[in-house]
Structures are given as C-alpha cells and as structure tokens.
N, C-alpha and C positions, 0 to 999 in steps of 0.2 A: 638590746641584748637581754634585759630582764625586766620584770614588772616592778622591781623595787625602785623607789625614788633615789637615785644615786646621790643627789645633793644632800639628802638628810640621813642616808644610811651610815652606819658606823664603818670604820676602815675594815674591820673583820667581816662584816656583812657584805661589803662590796667585793672582797676577795672571794668569799663563799659563793656569791651570785655569779661571779666570773667563772669559777670552777664548775658550778652546776650547768651553766650555759654551754661550757666547752667540752664536757665529757663526750657528747655525741660526736664531736669533731675528731676525737682521738680513737674512735672505735671503727675498725675496718673488718671487711670480710672478703677474702681473696676470691675473685672470679677465676675460673680455670685458666691456668697459664700465666697468671699475673703476680704470683707470690714472690716475695723477696728471695733472691738467690735461687730462683727456680723451684721454691718449695711453696706449694699451696696449702696453707694451714686450714684444717677442716671447719673450725668454728670461728665466729667473730672474735676479735682480739683487740687489745689496746696496745698502743705504742707510747714510749716516754714522751716523744715530741709530736705535736700535730704536724702532719705532712706539710712541707713548705715553710715550717717555722722552727726548724732545728735539725741537727744531724741524725737523731736517733728515732726515725719514723718506721721502725719495724719491731718485731716481737722479741722481747728480752726475758731472761729468767728472773733474777732477784728484783729488778725494778718493779716487776708486775705484782709482787706481794704488797709493796707499799702503795701501788696504784689501787689495788683491791681494797685497802683500808678506806679510801674515799668512795669507791664504787658501792661498797656495802652500806655506807652511811647515807648515800644520796639516791637510794632507790634503784641501783643498777645491779641487783644481786644476780640476775641472769648473765650479765656480762662477766661478773666475777667468776661465776661457775664456768662459763665458756673459756675463760683464761685457764682455769684449772684443767678443764677437759683437753685443751690443746697441749698442755704439759704432759698429761697422761698419754696422749697420742704420741708425742715425741719419745717418751720413755718406752712405750711399746715398740716404737719404730726403730730406735737406735740405742736403747738401753739406758738412757739418761736424758735429762733435759739439757740441751746445749746452752751455752752462754747467750746466744741469740740464734734465731732462725738462720739456717744456712751454714752453720758451723758443725764440723765433725771432729774437732781436735780437742775440745774441752767443754766442761760444764761451767757452773757458776755457783755461788754460795746457795746451799739448798734450803730454800724457804717454803717449799711446797707443802711440807707437813703443817706449818703454821697457816698457810693459805686454806688448806682443807679444814683444819680445826675451826678457824674463825668463820668460814663460810657456813659450815654446818651449825655452829652455835648461833649465827645470825638468822638462819632460815629454817632450822629444824628439818632440813632435807636429809633425813637419815636414810632414805632410799638410795642416796648417792654414795653412802659410806662403803659398801662392799667394793664397788669399782675403784673408788679413790684409795682405799686402804691397800688394795692389791697393787696399785701403782706405786704407792709409798714403799711397800716391801721391795718391789723390784728396784726402785731407785736407791734404797738403803743398801741393797746388795752391791750395786755399782760402787758406792763409796767405800764400803768396808773391804772390797776386794781390789778394785783398781787403784785405790789411794791408801793402801795399808803401809805402815812403817814398823820398824823394829820396836818402838815403844808400845805398840798396841793401839796407838792413836792414829788418826788420819791426817794426811797432808793434802794440799792442792797439787795438781799435776796436769798432764796433758797426754794425748796419744797421737801426737804429730810425728811425721817422719823426720829423719835427720835433715833432709833437704828442706822440709817445711819449717823446721826450727831455725835453720840458717836464713830462710826467706823472712821469717818473722823478725829476726834481728835487723834485717835491712829495712823492714817496714817501720820499725821504731827508732832506728839509730839517729835519724835527723831530728825527730821530735825530742829525743833525750840527750842530744849532743854527743853521741858516740861516733867514733871513727868508722868509716866504711871499709877502711883498709886493715882488716884483721884476719888472721888465719881462719880457715874453714872450721877447724875443730873448735875454736873459740866462739865463732858465730853460732855453731850448733849448741854448745854448752850454754852460752849466755841467752840465746834465743829460747832454749828450753826452760830456763828459770823464769824468764819473763812471760812465757806462755802460761806457766803455773800461776804467776802473779795475776795475770789477766783472769784466770779462773777464780782466783781468790776475791775478785770483784773490787780490787783496789789498785787498778793499774794507772799509776804505780805508787808504791809506798816505801818509806825507809824501814818499815817493820822487819823486813826479811833480809836486809843487807844484800840485795840483788841475788839472793840464793833461795828463792822460795821453795824449790824442790826439797830443801834440807830442813824445812820447818814444819812442825805440828802447829797449825794455826788455832788460836783460841776460838774464833767465831765458828769455824767449821765444826769443831768438836762440841761446842756448845749447842749448835743446831742439831747435830746427830743425836745428842742426848735426848732432845725433844722427840725425835723419831722413835727412840726406844721406849720412852715413857708413854707416848701416845699409842704406839702399837700394842703395848701391854694393856692399855684400856680397851682398845679396839678388839683385841683378842677375846676379851670377856663378852663384849657386845655381839660379836659375830660368831662366837663359838669355835674359834680356831684351836683352842686348847693348847696354846703355847705362851700363855701369860708369863709363866715362870721364866721362860727363856728370855723374853724381852726385859723383864725386871732384872734378871741377872746381868744382861748386857748393859743396862742403864747404871747399875751399881758399879760394874767394872769400869765403865767410862768415867763415872764420877771419881772413883779412886785414882784412875790414871791422870785425869785432869788435875786433881789435887797434888799428885806426885810430880808431874812434869810442868804444868802450866801455871800453878799458883806459886807466886814468889813472895814468901813471908817477909823478906827484908823490905821490899817495896810496897807490900800490901796490895798487890795487883795480880790479876791474871795476865800473863805475858805469853806471846808465841815462844815456842821452844825449838832451838837449833839442835836436833837430835844427832847430827853428824859430829858437832863439836861439844855436845852435851852442856849447853848453857842457854840461859834465857835471852830473848831479844833485848837489846838495851833500850828499845823504844816502847814506851807505854802508849796505848791507843784506846779509843772508845770501844774497840773490839773486845776489850776486857769486860765490858758490861753485858756481853752475850750470855755468860753463865748466870747473870741476874735475870736477864730477859726470859730465859728458858727454865729458871728455877733450879739450876744445878748448884749454885753457890750456897754456902752456909750463911746464916745471919751474920756471923762474925766477919766472914769474907766480904759480904755486901757492905757492912759498915766501914771496912777498910777501903773499899772501892769508893764509897761516898766521900771519905776523907781526901781522896785523890782528885776530886773535882777541880780544885784550883789549878791543877796541871793543864786543864783543858778549857776551863770557862773564862771567857772574857766579856767585855761589855755587850757584844752583839751575838753571843752564842758560845757553843762548845766546839772547839776545834777538834779535828779527827785524831790528832796526836798531840803529845806534849810539845812544848816549845824547847827545842835544842838545836845545836848546829847540825846541819845536814850537808852532804857533799854536793847537792844540787837542789833545784826547786822541784818539789814533788806535787803531783796532783792530789794525793791523799795524805797530806801532812799539814801541820800547823802553817798558816792560820785558817785553813779552809774548813768550812762548815758544810757537812753533807747531810741532807734530810734523813736518809735511812738510819744513820747512826745517832742522829738526834733522837729519833723515835725509840730506837733500842735503848738508849740511855735513860730517857724519860720513863719508859715502861719498866725497865729494870729497877730503877729507883723506886717507882711507885709499888712494884710488886713486893718490895722488902720494907715498905712503910715509910719511905722518905718522901712524903707527899709534897712538902714545901720545896725541896730541892727540885723535884720533878716539875712542879708548877713554874718555878722560876725559869728553868731551861725552856719549857714549852712557851712561856710568854715571850722570851727573847726571840725564839724562832718566829712566832706569829708577828711580833712587832717589826722585826727586820723585813719579813715578807710584805707586811702592810706598807711599809715605807717605800720599798722598792717598787711595789705595785703602783703606788701613787705616782712615782716618778716615771715608770716605763709602761704601765698597763700590762705587765707580764709577771709570771713567776719564773724563778731561775733555778738552774741545776745545782748551784753551789754558791755560797756567799763567804764573806771574810769576817772572821770573829773580831778582828781589830778595828775594821773600818765600817762594817755593816753594808759594804757595797758588794756588787757582783764580784766573785772571786776569780783569781787568775790560776796559774798552774801550768801544766804541760800543754793544755789547749784552752781555747776561749770557751767560757761557760755558754751553755745553750739555754734559750728560753724553753721552759719545760712545764708540761702539765704533769703527767706521770707521778713519780714519787714525791715531787714537791707539792702537788695538789693533794695527793692521798695523805701524806703526813700532816699537811695543814688541816685538812678536814677532820682527821682523827684527833689531833691535839685540840682543835677548837671545841670539839664535842666533849672529849674526856676531861677537859679542864673547865667545863661549864662557862666558857667564854660566851657562847651562844648555844641555844638549843639547835641541834643538828640532826634531824630525824633521818 
C-alpha cells in the first residue's frame, strides 16, 4: 500500500500513509450518462466514502470542504480546485450548491467561501479568483433572499412541495421512530422542519426542537459573516467598488448575532427560536463557528472556552452538551463528528487558546489511530465516552472524506508530523 515500513512507523504515520494511498480511490469523473441521480458532474470530484465501502459515494457540499483540507496538504490541489469548480457549476445551474448531487429541494451549510479562501492561499492561484468570487456572490444572494427571517438573520429551509415534504416525513419516520399514521397536514409540517434540519447538515439534532424552520442557526450566520468579510477584501482586489457594502453587511450581521445568538447567561452562542423569541436550550459545538470565522469578540471566545467541559470527554468533544433528550439523535452527545472537531480546534486556536486546541486535536488523532489499528479504517463518527465507533440514527460508515481531511489538517497544524 505504501513505501513506509508499517512495522516501525508511528500510529499517526500509518494513518497518514493510508490516507495518501487512498485519496485516488475517492476521486471520480463521470462518464456521460453515469452520474449519480442522472447528473453528470463536469469535473473530477471526491466523495465521502470510497465506492463499495460506505453509503455516501457521491458528491456532497459541506463534507467536501473538510475533504479539501487533506487534499491541499497532500498534493492534490487540482482535485481541491475541481471540487470548487463543480460547486460553482451547480450554483450557476440551479442557484445554489445542493446538499448533494441530484437534490433540488435544499442546500447545506455554506462552506464554499472558506474552500475558495484556503485554496487560493495554498496555491496563489489568483487567476481563479474572479470566477470563484462571482459564484460566491451568487450563492450569498441565495442565502440572504431564500432563507431570510424577521430578525434579519438567516435560517435553514427548503423549497420542496407540500407533497414532497409529506414524502420526506415517510422517508424518515421509521428511522426516527415516528408514527406513519398521522394527518397529512402534520406530515407536511413535520417533514418541512426536518428538510430544513437536513439542510442544516445535522440530520438530526436536538438543537432545534424539531422546528428547524423557526430557528436562526449559529453556524449558518457565522459562515455568512465570512462571506461578507471575504467579499469586502475581494472587492478591493477585483475593483468591484462595493467594499463599503460588504463591510456594512458584516457589521450588521455581527450586531444581529450579538443581539439574538449570543447568550450572556450561558456564555455561549446559541441557535435562536425567532418564532417564540428565545434561545435554544441546547448548547452545541456550532457555537464555535463565530470563533472559526472571527465574528466573536475576545471576551465571547473566552466564555466559549470556559464551556468546553460541557462537550469534552476522555475521547473527544461531543457535538452537544450532555442533557436528557427525547430520543437518540445522530448529532448529539456523546457523538464526535470530525467537522465540528476541526471548527472547535481552529476557533480556539484563532483566539489564542492553543493548549486547549492541541488537547482536542490530540484526542481526535489518538482515537482515530486506535480505531485504525483495530479496523484498518477511518470512521464517520466516534463516541466521546467510549472511543469506539459511534451509534445514533444509523450505523457509522467507514469514511475517507472529512475524517481523513480533518486528520491530515490536525496532524499538520499540531506539528504531530510534518505533512507537506
């Protein structure tokens, strides 16, 4: 598989060698008429799972940002760019990047801005900036118009028909333990909220009380703040002459996030129920998104750091705090999800909490190393209490994708090993 002597290599080196050897197996290029759900994607792309080794072997949105972290560090910059170009193609084609290829009813957490920023920073491919920035502007327009709320902040949503929302209810009812025998109006209403939660990239979570359409989510608004600050910078570089507009939008969003999403009592950024005008009772690692994108103040970042014991256990940081829930959730304590591990680590590091960031990163790497030694695979999610592969609403998949990308990024940034 590799040229490294596996008997003498460190556990981290063995995992990195596995990742490097397997990137090519997760890269695909659709021949005419072969694309998933009848859509032939124009450029080569990566999938979360290697085909035949997991359920998610087609092109996704937010997964791909975290995959790109590893691609950029392991000499696959062209594939990282192709992933971005495919997203720009979807945005031009249907107005937004879908949750995954073949969907027309929802998007997913918008990480494309970060993908573009990091690709250009890694490669100095400034010739790509005009095309990429134009796509970012179009995608931003989708979010601020299609997902607007009375608070001035954005929510997750969908644009499915009533019939489609009812059908989505049927698709998930068995998985979630819901009754099939409910009135049509309830199926439409409940299905719509869960479609929005699927767009929120945490299907499913107790954060939204099963009413995702009624919430301004912390992570979405934290990410959109980065679009506004980055497009202000890009405006200067490209001579758009609208820098002041983007700066004003970023300032406005920061003020609204502080008004609605910052909870002084808990010292945390929380999702906000704008229908009932109250914060979500569930603290989650999504609260670190404003640190990740630089929206938080130093004082807010320090309060968030004080909240780490809500999430951190022996084998990592769970996605939510530990509290009684009405059922078992995919995106809740004690499950550890690589994307939000990375967001938490980088958010803490950005505000100077290097020791905390290193501790969390090392727990992620150590758990991955131990499971790799047992199974020869990386996994979609793990358990913060046991260090084993996690449960939830469905069985965890063996995964390259974000598990490998986050691993490669944390191994490099924490000086565990040189990772060119």
